[in-house]
N, C-alpha and C positions, 0 to 999 in steps of 0.2 A: 504493500498502501504506499504511497509517496503521503507528499507530506501533506493536501490541500485533500486527499480524501478522509487524514484521519481529523484533521479541523472539521470535515461537513461529516464527521461521524459521531466529533463533540458537536456540534451544535444541532443538527437532529435528536440526539440526545437529550441536551437541555430543552429541547423545544415539548419532546414528547415528553420527558418526564418530571417536569417542572410542577405541575399542580400536586402529581402523586407525593414528591420529596416535599410540597406545603402542606398536602393535610398529615404526611408524617411527623412533620415539625412542629404542627401548632398538638398534636394532640401530645407531645413530649415537652411541648412550651408551655398551652394550656394558654397563650399568647400572641394576638395576629399580626401585629409588630414585632415582636420577635422573633416568632414562626419562620419573618419574611426576611430578615438580616440571617437565619438560621440557613436559609434557602441559598440566599447568596453568597454568605459566603464559602456552605458547603460545594456552589457551583463553582465558586472563582478556585478552590483549591481543588474540584476536578477537573477543570479545565487545566490549572498550572500542570498537575500531574500528568494526564493527559500527552502535553507537550513535554514534560522534563524525563518522563518514562517511554514512551516511542509511541508504545499500543497501551493501550490496556485491554487485556482478556475480555472481561466481565466489567464493565464500566456502570452496569447497574447495584454489581454488588458492592463496586467500591467506591460509590456516591454514596451508599445504604449506609456504610461502613465508616464512611466519611459525616453524614452526617449524625448520626447515634457521635462519636468521639467527637467531635465539634460540642453538642449539646453539652457531652459529659462535660468536659473539659472546660466550656465558658461557667460549669456551678460549682467546679472550683473554686474561681477566682474570689480573690477577697471582697472586691467591689459587685460584680458581676454587669451592674445596666445603674444609667443613669438615675439620679432620684428629681423631679422637677419639682420646679417649688414657685409659689405663687397662684395665680387663678387659672384657671383650666379654658381655653374657650370652649361656645358652644360647639357643641358638636351634633349630630342627627344622633338619634335613639338607634343602637348597634340594629343589627336585623335577629327576628324572634325565633326562640329556638325554644326548644321543648326543654320541656324540665327535667325531664333521665338524661338529656343530654348533657344539659349543664351539671346534675346533681357528677353524674358520671367523670365530668372534666374536671372539677373540683376535686373528685374522689386522685383522680390521677394526679393529683401537681399535688399531694400528700404523699405519695409514693417515693420511694429514693428515685435516681436519676436511673437507677441498675433497672430496680424493678421497672420504672416504667419504659425504659431503650426492651427491656425484655421481651414485656406486656405489648408492646406496640409494635415488634419485628411479628410478635408469634399470632399475636388477637386481627392487629388490623393488616399488615402487610402479607400475611396468609403464609408465612413462612413457616418450615419445617424444623423440630428445635436442634436439628444440625446444622441447617443453615442460620440459625438467629446464632446457636456458638461460636461461625466459623465471622460472622458479621462482627458481633461483639469479644475475639477475641480468648471466648474463655470456654470454659470444657461445657460439655454437653449436662453432665449431673447443676452444673451452678447455674445454666438455664433453666432444668425443673426445679431446683430450690426458687431459685427466685420468681419464678414462672409461679408457682404454689405458694408462697407466702408472697406475695404480688395481691393475689387472688384472692384469699385470704385477705389481705388488707381490705382491698375493694370494696371484698361482701359487707365486712364489718363497717366500716365508712357510709358504705348505702344505706343497707339496714338502717343505722342512726339515725342517716339523713331524712329517709322517710317516715320515721317516728316522731320525727320530730316536725315533720310537715304534720302529718296526723293528730297531732297536739294542738 
C-alpha cells in the first residue's frame, strides 16, 4: 500500500467510526463535551500512530484501546478538567432522555474507570471477554471479575435509585 492509500484508509475509518467512538466515549465519561474531547484526542493519536507505525493491522482495535487508555489516563490526572467560575450563559435545555437512561449513566459514572471500561466494551461494544482483555491489556479473569463487580455495583445503585424514586 502506498502512503496515499494509508491516508485514505485512515480518513475512511475516521469518517465511518467517529460516531460509534463518540457513543462509547460518552458512556465512559458521562459528559457530552468531555466525550467529544476524548474522541478528538483518540482520533489524533490513531492518525499519528498510523503514520508513525506505517500500517495498522486492526485500526478498529487500536482506536478502541486508545480511547479507553486515554480515558483512564485522564482520570488519573490530578486536575482532570477545567473548573468554570462565574455565571453560566442561558442555554437551551438538554434533549429529553428517559429516566432509566439517566439512572444508568449516573450509576456508570460512579463505577471505577476500569469497571466502566470493561462494561462499556463488553455490553455496548459487544466484545467478547477475550477481545476486551486484549483491548485493555489485562487477563481474561480480570475482565470477568471487573464485569461481575461492575454489574453488582450497577444493580445496587439502580435498585437504590429506583427505591428513592418510588418514595
